[in-house]
Structure formats: structure tokens, C-alpha cells
C-alpha positions, 0 to 999 in steps of 0.5 A: 317734569316740572313743566307737565305737573305745573301745567296740569296744576294750572289746568286744575285751577281753572277747572275748580274756578268754572265749577265753582261759577256753575255752582254760584250759577245753580245757587243763583249766587252774584259773580257767577258768570264772570267765574264761568267766563274766566274758568272755561275761558282760561281752560280753553285758551291757556291749559289745552294749547299749553298741553298741546305745546308740551306734548309735541313730541309725543304727538309727533310719533303717533300714527295719523289715526291716533293723531286724528283721535287726539285732535277729536278728543281736545275738540270735543273737550273744549266744546263741550265745555264751551257748551255747558258754559253757554247752556249755563249762562242761558246763550243763544247757539248752545243746541248747534254747539250740542250737536257739534259735540254729538257729530264729533263723538260719533265720528270719534268712535265710529271703528268700535262699532261692531261690524 
């Protein structure tokens, strides 16, 4: 149980660093870019893989449709963090990432469309 709570605290800490970087960027303070890169990079490269590793037993018992939903959800969350960071830092290619996110969201919610 401690492992799972520890992973959530790690994710929370990286999210706070990322949001602080966003706030610094909005206020034009120094260090915003570094905090955004460290926070989003660690969130995507540390928290998401650890989350998957710790929940692999639970994910193994799910049917294929639910696995695809989990995969698309984690992918869209990762792309969303990357797109917001890229947008705030005025990097090229942000529009393409937003298109990917919207496409994944539509694919993920296809079954919810009324017939």
C-alpha cells in the first residue's frame, strides 16, 4: 500500500512543479521554463511508467476494450501535458499535438455516441 501512496505523492509533487512553472510563465518570472520542463518531463517519464508498473496486475485482468481505454486515456493525458507545456513555451508543433489529442478523445468516446 505504501508503494501506491508513494507513487501518487510523486505524481502530485511533479504536478505541483509543473503548475508552478505555468504560473511563473504567466507572471513572466524567471525559472518558468525549467520548472515546466522538469515537472512535465518527470510526470511523463517517471509517474506514468511507475503507475503502469504498479497497476499491471489489475490491468492484466481487464478485457481488451478496457485495456484500450486505459491506454488511450494515459496517452491522451500525456499528450495534454506535453501540448500545454509546448503551448506555454511557444514551441512549434503544438497544433499537431492538439489534433492528436482531439482524435484520441473522439476514438475513446465513440461508444458513447447515441445511435
